[in-house]
TORDO-407693 format. One record per residue (C-alpha): residue number from 0; x, y, z. Coordinates in Angstrom, 1 decimal. Example, Ala and Ser with C-alpha at 12.3 -4.5 7.8 and 13.67 -1.06 7.14 Angstrom:
2
> 0,12.3,-4.5,7.8
> 1,13.7,-1.1,7.1
This chain:
85
> 0,1.4,6.1,-10.9
> 1,1.9,8.6,-8.1
> 2,2.1,7.9,-4.4
> 3,0.3,10.7,-2.7
> 4,1.2,10.2,0.9
> 5,2.2,13.1,3.3
> 6,5.5,11.5,4.3
> 7,6.7,11.2,0.8
> 8,6.2,14.7,-0.5
> 9,4.7,18.1,0.4
> 10,1.3,19.1,-1.1
> 11,3.1,21.7,-3.2
> 12,5.4,19.1,-4.8
> 13,2.4,16.8,-5.5
> 14,0.5,19.7,-7.1
> 15,3.4,20.4,-9.4
> 16,3.7,16.8,-10.4
> 17,-0.1,16.4,-11.0
> 18,-0.1,19.7,-13.1
> 19,2.9,18.6,-15.2
> 20,1.7,15.3,-16.4
> 21,-1.2,13.0,-17.1
> 22,-1.6,10.6,-14.3
> 23,-3.6,7.4,-14.7
> 24,-3.3,5.9,-11.2
> 25,-2.8,7.7,-7.8
> 26,-2.4,6.1,-4.4
> 27,-2.9,8.1,-1.2
> 28,-4.6,8.6,2.1
> 29,-8.2,10.0,2.0
> 30,-6.9,13.3,3.6
> 31,-4.2,13.9,1.0
> 32,-6.4,13.0,-1.9
> 33,-9.1,15.4,-0.5
> 34,-6.6,18.2,-0.2
> 35,-5.5,17.8,-3.8
> 36,-9.1,17.6,-5.0
> 37,-9.9,20.8,-3.1
> 38,-7.1,22.6,-4.8
> 39,-8.4,21.3,-8.2
> 40,-5.1,19.5,-8.8
> 41,-6.7,16.1,-8.7
> 42,-10.0,15.9,-10.6
> 43,-12.5,13.0,-10.8
> 44,-14.3,14.1,-13.9
> 45,-13.2,11.2,-16.0
> 46,-12.6,8.7,-13.1
> 47,-14.2,5.4,-13.8
> 48,-12.9,3.4,-10.7
> 49,-12.0,4.3,-7.1
> 50,-10.4,1.5,-5.1
> 51,-10.6,1.7,-1.3
> 52,-8.1,-0.5,0.7
> 53,-10.3,-2.1,3.3
> 54,-7.5,-4.2,4.9
> 55,-7.6,-4.1,8.7
> 56,-4.5,-3.1,10.5
> 57,-3.1,-4.7,13.7
> 58,-5.7,-2.9,15.8
> 59,-8.5,-4.2,13.5
> 60,-9.2,-0.7,12.0
> 61,-9.9,-0.1,8.3
> 62,-10.4,3.2,6.4
> 63,-14.0,3.3,7.5
> 64,-13.5,2.7,11.2
> 65,-10.1,4.3,12.0
> 66,-10.6,7.5,14.0
> 67,-9.8,10.6,11.9
> 68,-9.3,8.6,8.7
> 69,-13.0,7.6,8.4
> 70,-14.1,11.2,8.6
> 71,-11.6,12.2,5.9
> 72,-12.8,9.4,3.7
> 73,-16.5,10.3,4.0
> 74,-15.7,14.0,3.4
> 75,-13.8,13.1,0.3
> 76,-16.7,10.8,-0.8
> 77,-19.4,13.4,-0.2
> 78,-17.6,16.3,-1.7
> 79,-15.8,14.8,-4.7
> 80,-16.9,11.2,-5.5
> 81,-20.6,10.8,-4.8
> 82,-22.6,11.3,-7.8
> 83,-19.7,11.7,-10.2
> 84,-20.6,9.6,-13.2
């Protein structure tokens, strides 16, 4: 399992980790997962399940309603997840 959050590691470090091993589970923000998918370091060819954390934060936002994050999620979905499988 890899945590793919911007505050934990730089994109280059995450690319190196993804390229050096088989990863079964990744956890990250929509923006970071999108960046890694765009670089072809994170592929969804054999992905059978994507889990989206829909928990609301203190301001009652979730990944689909939070400004900025919702746009990142829908871009990731349209460009890398929709129609795969």
